[in-house]
C-alpha positions as CSV (number, residue, x, y, z in Angstrom):
1,M,-22.4,38.3,-56.9
2,K,-25.4,36.9,-55.2
3,K,-23.4,34.8,-52.8
4,K,-21.2,37.7,-51.8
5,L,-24.3,39.8,-51.1
6,L,-25.8,37.1,-48.9
7,K,-22.7,36.8,-46.9
8,T,-22.3,40.5,-46.5
9,T,-25.9,40.7,-45.2
10,A,-25.2,37.9,-42.8
11,V,-22.1,39.6,-41.5
12,F,-24.0,42.9,-41.0
13,F,-26.7,41.3,-39.0
14,A,-24.1,39.2,-37.1
15,V,-22.2,42.3,-36.0
16,I,-25.5,43.8,-34.7
17,L,-26.4,40.6,-32.9
18,A,-22.9,40.1,-31.4
19,M,-23.0,43.5,-29.9
20,S,-26.5,43.0,-28.7
21,S,-25.5,39.8,-26.9
22,V,-22.7,41.7,-25.0
23,I,-25.0,44.6,-24.1
24,L,-27.8,42.3,-22.9
25,S,-25.3,40.4,-20.7
26,F,-23.9,43.5,-19.0
27,P,-25.7,45.8,-16.6
28,V,-26.6,49.1,-18.3
29,S,-25.0,51.1,-15.5
30,A,-21.7,49.4,-16.0
31,L,-21.6,50.1,-19.7
32,T,-20.9,53.8,-19.0
33,E,-17.7,52.8,-17.3
34,D,-14.4,52.7,-19.2
35,S,-12.0,52.1,-16.4
36,A,-9.4,49.9,-17.9
37,N,-6.3,50.8,-19.9
38,D,-4.4,48.4,-22.1
39,A,-1.9,46.7,-19.8
40,S,1.8,46.9,-20.7
41,A,4.2,44.0,-21.0
42,G,5.2,42.8,-17.6
43,S,2.0,43.8,-16.0
44,S,0.3,41.6,-13.4
45,G,-2.5,41.7,-10.9
46,I,-5.4,39.9,-9.3
47,T,-8.6,38.6,-10.9
48,G,-11.0,37.1,-8.4
49,S,-9.2,34.3,-6.5
50,C,-6.5,34.1,-9.2
51,T,-3.6,36.1,-10.5
52,W,-2.8,37.3,-14.0
53,S,0.4,38.2,-15.8
54,L,1.1,39.6,-19.3
55,D,4.5,39.1,-21.0
56,K,6.1,41.1,-23.8
57,D,4.7,38.8,-26.5
58,G,1.1,39.4,-25.5
59,V,0.7,36.1,-23.7
60,L,-1.6,36.4,-20.7
61,T,-1.4,33.7,-18.0
62,I,-4.1,33.1,-15.4
63,S,-3.0,31.1,-12.4
64,G,-4.0,30.3,-8.9
65,N,-6.8,28.3,-7.2
66,G,-10.4,29.4,-7.5
67,D,-12.6,31.5,-9.8
68,M,-11.6,34.4,-12.0
69,A,-13.5,37.7,-11.5
70,D,-16.4,38.7,-13.8
71,Y,-16.1,41.8,-16.0
72,T,-19.3,43.6,-16.8
73,T,-18.1,46.5,-18.9
74,L,-17.1,46.5,-22.5
75,K,-13.5,47.5,-21.6
76,G,-13.2,46.4,-17.9
77,Q,-10.6,43.7,-18.2
78,P,-7.4,44.8,-16.4
79,W,-5.2,43.2,-19.1
80,G,-6.9,45.3,-21.8
81,N,-7.9,43.9,-25.2
82,E,-4.6,43.7,-27.0
83,I,-3.6,40.2,-25.8
84,K,-2.7,37.5,-28.4
85,E,-2.8,34.4,-26.4
86,V,-4.3,33.3,-23.0
87,V,-3.2,30.3,-20.9
88,I,-5.5,29.4,-18.1
89,E,-3.5,27.2,-15.8
90,D,-4.4,24.2,-13.7
91,G,-6.1,25.3,-10.4
92,V,-8.3,27.9,-11.9
93,L,-12.0,26.8,-11.6
94,S,-13.9,29.2,-13.8
95,V,-13.4,31.7,-16.6
96,G,-15.1,35.0,-15.6
97,T,-18.0,36.6,-17.4
98,G,-16.8,38.8,-20.2
99,A,-13.2,38.0,-19.2
100,F,-11.9,38.2,-22.8
101,A,-14.8,39.7,-24.6
102,S,-13.8,41.8,-27.6
103,C,-10.2,40.9,-27.4
104,T,-10.0,41.1,-31.1
105,K,-6.3,40.2,-31.4
106,L,-6.6,37.0,-29.3
107,E,-5.6,34.0,-31.5
108,T,-5.0,31.2,-29.0
109,A,-6.8,30.1,-25.8
110,V,-5.8,27.2,-23.7
111,I,-8.1,26.3,-20.8
112,A,-6.9,23.9,-18.1
113,D,-8.6,20.6,-17.1
114,S,-9.4,22.1,-13.6
115,V,-11.8,24.7,-15.1
116,K,-15.4,23.7,-14.5
117,K,-17.3,26.6,-16.1
118,I,-16.7,29.1,-18.9
119,N,-19.1,31.9,-18.0
120,N,-21.3,34.1,-20.2
121,C,-19.6,36.1,-22.9
122,A,-16.2,34.9,-21.8
123,F,-14.8,34.9,-25.3
124,N,-17.5,36.9,-27.1
125,N,-16.4,38.7,-30.2
126,C,-12.9,37.3,-30.2
127,T,-12.8,37.7,-34.0
128,A,-9.2,36.4,-34.4
129,L,-9.5,33.3,-32.2
130,T,-8.4,30.3,-34.3
131,N,-6.9,27.9,-31.7
132,L,-9.0,26.8,-28.8
133,T,-8.3,24.0,-26.3
134,I,-11.1,23.4,-23.8
135,G,-10.0,21.4,-20.8
136,S,-11.6,18.0,-20.0
137,G,-13.1,19.2,-16.7
138,V,-15.4,21.8,-18.2
139,E,-19.0,21.0,-17.4
140,E,-20.7,24.2,-18.4
141,I,-20.3,26.7,-21.2
142,G,-22.3,29.9,-20.7
143,E,-24.4,32.1,-22.9
144,S,-22.6,33.7,-25.8
145,A,-19.3,32.3,-24.5
146,F,-17.8,32.0,-28.0
147,N,-20.4,34.1,-29.9
148,F,-19.0,35.8,-33.0
149,C,-15.6,34.0,-32.9
150,I,-15.7,34.2,-36.7
151,K,-12.3,32.5,-37.3
152,L,-12.9,29.5,-35.1
153,N,-13.2,26.4,-37.4
154,E,-12.6,23.6,-35.0
155,I,-14.0,22.9,-31.5
156,K,-13.6,19.8,-29.4
157,L,-16.1,19.8,-26.7
158,P,-15.1,17.8,-23.5
159,D,-16.8,14.5,-22.7
160,N,-17.8,15.8,-19.2
161,L,-19.7,18.8,-20.6
162,L,-23.2,18.9,-19.0
163,K,-24.7,22.2,-20.3
164,L,-24.4,24.6,-23.2
165,G,-25.8,28.2,-22.9
166,E,-27.9,30.0,-25.4
167,S,-25.9,31.3,-28.4
168,A,-22.7,29.7,-27.0
169,F,-21.2,29.2,-30.5
170,S,-23.5,31.4,-32.6
171,M,-22.0,33.2,-35.6
172,C,-18.8,31.1,-35.7
173,Y,-18.8,31.5,-39.4
174,E,-15.9,29.1,-40.2
175,L,-16.9,26.3,-37.8
176,E,-17.3,23.2,-40.0
177,S,-18.0,20.3,-37.6
178,I,-19.2,19.7,-34.1
179,E,-19.8,16.6,-32.0
180,I,-22.2,16.9,-29.0
181,P,-21.0,15.0,-25.9
182,D,-23.2,12.3,-24.4
183,N,-24.2,14.2,-21.3
184,I,-25.8,17.1,-23.2
185,M,-29.6,16.5,-23.1
186,E,-30.7,19.9,-24.6
187,L,-29.3,22.1,-27.3
188,P,-30.3,25.6,-26.2
189,Q,-31.7,28.5,-28.3
190,A,-29.4,29.8,-31.1
191,V,-26.5,27.6,-30.0
192,F,-25.2,27.3,-33.6
193,L,-27.2,30.2,-35.2
194,Y,-25.5,31.5,-38.3
195,C,-22.7,28.9,-38.3
196,I,-22.8,29.2,-42.1
197,A,-20.0,26.7,-42.8
198,L,-21.2,24.0,-40.4
199,K,-21.7,20.8,-42.4
200,D,-20.9,17.9,-40.1
201,V,-23.0,17.6,-36.9
202,K,-23.0,14.5,-34.7
203,L,-25.7,14.5,-32.1
204,N,-25.5,12.2,-29.0
205,K,-27.9,9.4,-28.3
206,N,-29.2,11.0,-25.1
207,L,-30.3,14.3,-26.6
208,E,-34.0,15.3,-25.9
209,V,-34.4,18.9,-27.0
210,I,-33.2,20.8,-30.1
211,G,-33.8,24.5,-29.1
212,H,-35.3,27.4,-30.9
213,S,-33.1,28.5,-33.8
214,A,-30.4,26.0,-32.7
215,F,-29.2,25.4,-36.3
216,E,-30.9,28.3,-38.1
217,E,-28.9,29.8,-41.0
218,C,-26.5,26.8,-41.1
219,W,-26.2,27.1,-44.9
220,A,-23.8,24.2,-45.5
221,L,-25.6,21.6,-43.4
222,K,-26.8,18.9,-45.8
223,T,-28.0,16.2,-43.5
224,I,-28.3,15.5,-39.8
225,D,-29.3,12.3,-37.9
226,I,-31.7,13.2,-35.2
227,P,-31.6,10.5,-32.5
228,K,-34.8,8.7,-31.4
229,T,-34.4,10.2,-27.9
230,V,-35.3,13.7,-29.1
231,N,-38.9,14.6,-28.1
232,D,-38.9,18.4,-28.8
233,I,-37.7,20.2,-31.9
234,R,-38.5,23.9,-31.3
235,G,-39.5,26.6,-33.8
236,Y,-36.9,27.9,-36.3
237,A,-34.5,25.1,-35.3
238,F,-33.5,24.5,-39.0
239,K,-34.9,27.6,-40.7
240,N,-32.9,28.7,-43.7
241,C,-30.7,25.6,-43.8
242,K,-30.4,26.1,-47.5
243,S,-28.4,22.9,-48.2
244,L,-30.4,20.5,-46.0
245,Q,-31.5,17.6,-48.2
246,S,-33.3,15.1,-46.0
247,I,-34.6,14.8,-42.5
248,K,-36.2,12.1,-40.4
249,I,-38.5,13.1,-37.5
250,P,-38.3,10.5,-34.7
251,Q,-41.5,9.1,-33.1
252,N,-41.1,10.9,-29.8
253,V,-41.6,14.3,-31.5
254,E,-45.3,14.8,-31.4
255,T,-45.4,18.4,-32.7
256,I,-43.2,20.1,-35.3
257,K,-43.2,23.8,-34.3
258,G,-43.8,26.8,-36.5
259,R,-41.1,27.7,-39.1
260,T,-38.9,24.8,-38.0
261,F,-37.8,24.0,-41.6
262,E,-38.9,27.2,-43.4
263,N,-36.8,28.1,-46.5
264,C,-34.9,24.8,-46.6
265,E,-34.5,25.1,-50.4
266,A,-32.8,21.7,-51.0
267,L,-35.0,19.6,-48.7
268,S,-36.4,16.8,-50.9
269,E,-37.1,14.1,-48.4
270,V,-39.0,14.2,-45.1
271,V,-39.8,11.0,-43.2
272,F,-42.3,11.2,-40.3
273,E,-42.1,8.3,-37.9
274,N,-45.3,7.1,-36.2
275,G,-45.9,9.4,-33.2
276,V,-45.8,12.7,-35.1
277,K,-49.3,14.2,-34.6
278,R,-49.1,17.8,-35.5
279,I,-47.3,20.2,-37.8
280,C,-47.7,23.9,-37.0
281,T,-48.0,27.1,-39.1
282,S,-45.3,27.5,-41.7
283,A,-43.2,24.6,-40.5
284,F,-42.2,23.7,-44.0
285,T,-43.0,26.9,-45.9
286,N,-41.0,27.5,-49.1
287,C,-39.3,24.1,-49.4
288,P,-39.3,24.1,-53.2
289,S,-37.5,20.8,-53.7
290,L,-40.1,18.8,-51.7
291,T,-42.2,16.6,-54.0
292,Y,-43.8,14.0,-51.8
293,I,-45.2,13.9,-48.3
294,S,-46.6,10.9,-46.4
295,F,-48.1,11.5,-43.0
296,P,-47.9,8.6,-40.5
297,D,-50.9,6.7,-39.1
298,G,-52.3,8.6,-36.1
299,F,-51.3,12.0,-37.5
300,M,-53.9,14.5,-36.4
301,D,-53.5,18.1,-37.3
302,L,-51.9,20.1,-40.2
303,E,-52.1,23.9,-39.4
304,T,-52.4,26.9,-41.7
305,K,-49.7,27.3,-44.4
306,S,-47.7,24.5,-42.9
307,F,-46.4,23.5,-46.4
308,A,-47.1,26.9,-48.2
309,E,-45.0,27.7,-51.3
310,C,-43.7,24.2,-51.8
311,K,-43.9,24.7,-55.6
312,Q,-42.8,21.1,-56.6
313,L,-45.1,19.3,-54.2
314,S,-47.1,16.8,-56.2
315,A,-48.3,14.0,-53.9
316,V,-49.6,14.0,-50.4
317,V,-50.6,10.8,-48.5
318,V,-53.1,11.5,-45.7
319,P,-54.3,9.0,-43.1
320,K,-57.9,8.8,-41.9
321,S,-57.1,10.5,-38.6
322,T,-55.8,13.8,-40.2
323,V,-57.6,17.1,-40.2
324,L,-56.5,19.4,-43.0
325,V,-57.2,23.2,-43.0
326,N,-58.0,24.8,-46.3
327,N,-54.7,26.7,-46.8
328,A,-52.3,24.0,-45.5
329,F,-50.8,23.8,-49.0
330,Y,-51.2,27.5,-49.9
331,D,-49.5,28.5,-53.1
332,C,-48.2,25.1,-53.9
333,G,-49.6,25.0,-57.4
334,D,-52.5,23.1,-58.9
335,D,-51.0,19.7,-59.6
336,I,-51.1,18.2,-56.1
337,K,-52.6,14.7,-55.8
338,I,-54.1,14.0,-52.4
339,Y,-54.1,10.3,-51.5
340,G,-56.6,9.5,-48.8
341,Y,-59.9,7.8,-47.8
342,K,-63.5,8.1,-48.7
343,N,-65.5,10.6,-46.6
344,S,-62.4,11.9,-44.9
345,S,-61.1,15.4,-44.2
346,A,-58.5,14.9,-47.0
347,E,-61.3,14.2,-49.6
348,T,-63.1,17.4,-48.5
349,Y,-59.9,19.4,-48.7
350,A,-59.1,18.1,-52.2
351,A,-62.6,19.0,-53.4
352,N,-62.5,22.5,-51.8
353,N,-59.1,23.2,-53.4
354,N,-59.6,21.6,-56.8
355,F,-56.9,19.0,-56.2
356,E,-57.2,15.5,-57.6
357,F,-58.1,12.9,-55.0
358,I,-56.9,9.3,-55.1
359,Y,-58.9,6.8,-53.0
360,M,-56.4,4.7,-51.0
361,D,-59.3,2.4,-49.8
362,A,-60.1,1.5,-53.4
363,T,-59.8,-2.2,-54.4
364,I,-56.3,-2.8,-55.6
365,G,-56.5,-4.4,-59.1
366,D,-60.0,-3.0,-59.8
367,I,-59.2,-1.0,-63.0
368,N,-62.8,-0.7,-64.4
369,N,-64.3,0.3,-61.0
370,D,-66.8,-2.5,-60.8
371,N,-65.7,-3.6,-57.3
372,T,-64.3,-6.9,-58.5
373,V,-60.9,-7.9,-59.6
374,D,-61.0,-10.3,-62.6
375,I,-59.6,-11.1,-66.0
376,L,-61.1,-7.9,-67.5
377,D,-58.9,-5.8,-65.2
378,A,-55.9,-7.9,-66.2
379,S,-56.8,-7.2,-69.9
380,S,-57.0,-3.4,-69.2
381,I,-53.5,-3.5,-67.6
382,Q,-52.1,-5.3,-70.6
383,K,-53.5,-2.7,-73.0
384,F,-52.0,0.0,-70.8
385,A,-48.6,-1.7,-70.8
386,A,-48.7,-2.0,-74.6
387,S,-49.4,1.8,-74.7
388,K,-52.8,1.2,-76.2
389,S,-54.7,3.0,-73.5
390,E,-54.2,5.6,-70.8
391,F,-54.9,5.4,-67.1
392,S,-56.1,8.0,-64.7
393,N,-54.1,8.5,-61.5
394,Q,-56.6,6.4,-59.6
395,Q,-56.2,3.6,-62.1
396,L,-52.5,3.8,-61.8
397,F,-52.8,3.5,-58.0
398,N,-55.2,0.5,-58.3
399,G,-53.1,-1.1,-61.0
400,D,-49.9,-1.5,-59.0
401,V,-50.9,-4.9,-57.8
402,N,-47.5,-6.1,-56.8
403,G,-46.5,-2.8,-55.1
404,D,-43.3,-2.2,-57.1
405,G,-44.3,1.3,-58.1
406,F,-45.1,0.4,-61.7
407,V,-48.1,-0.8,-63.7
408,D,-47.1,-3.4,-66.2
409,V,-47.7,-7.0,-67.4
410,L,-46.4,-8.3,-64.1
411,D,-49.4,-6.8,-62.4
412,A,-51.7,-8.3,-65.0
413,A,-50.1,-11.7,-64.4
414,E,-50.8,-11.3,-60.6
415,I,-54.5,-10.8,-61.3
416,Q,-54.6,-13.7,-63.8
417,K,-53.0,-15.9,-61.2
418,K,-55.5,-15.0,-58.5
419,A,-58.4,-15.4,-60.9
420,A,-57.2,-18.9,-61.8
421,D,-56.8,-19.8,-58.2
422,I,-60.4,-18.7,-57.5
423,A,-61.7,-20.7,-60.4
């Protein structure tokens, strides 16, 4: 029942957004016009530098040499909105703005290799479109070109593609996979917004920018490999990706913008490469599966509520360079352990928020805190390993001498060996 309610809500907002994208793309004065009638079988005419013809089976053919006309009214296309298939033949150079917008019976579209550009809203709100062939010559796909094509589950983008417009494939609910061609350097705003079935994304190795809300509300997306060339991940880019489990932020991304990963409920692993310096407000708010965070050397600034409501977060590793604000981990519970350095911002933060603080600059192997590592420390570890004593978290940190993540007799043996070598 819950899933059905969520999808119903998504569809409701999607309809509103889809209509908004059409309205925003068309001049207000033109919206009052309703000049076109549904064309009958056998009709034909001119569209820009091309011609069109419609047969009795609802197949529309665009032919000629040059650009199609743009259509800036909701019902301005001369072939009407009852067409079932469109074939754009070789010689046509562009698909006009709004050319097939709201053709809700259109099931198949074939675009020739000669076409260089698919203009804004060209196939917007084609809710029955299931078969799409984009010619190899297409270099640009405009804003909202395939927005709200809710039945479209497969798209092969041409290798020559240079530019994608904002919301180009937003709200394609059944789209499951996409591969971004090598010449695309920026994914624009909302390009795959609300593609709720999208689970397989392959980004190219030249990509530099992932735009605002680019993958927001992609509920099925579990993992995505962000290439090292990316230097800008903008706000809301992965917000509400409910299935996203892990993410690696490449070193060229200095700042993680606000709400980028907000409400990623399954996110349990985040890796920050050296180079990441700042995380903005609410970037990881409400990521309840996140248990461990380690900031890289050189990391500088953690803004307000950047990890708020991460209820399972229990360990945070903070380098000397980092400045923490007092509500960075707002409403994350009381069991967080902060790992940091003496006289650091992290130590002050832990004290102000009643979090346990583990000194990372403590002497490894020094269990009894006498600033030396000797046979007495080895003895303490042996007692702990035999369950004859308990260790504090600081002692557990200090006691992992061999760095294997456990405190046991092997660590005691390491200390004994070093003590014997010294002697």
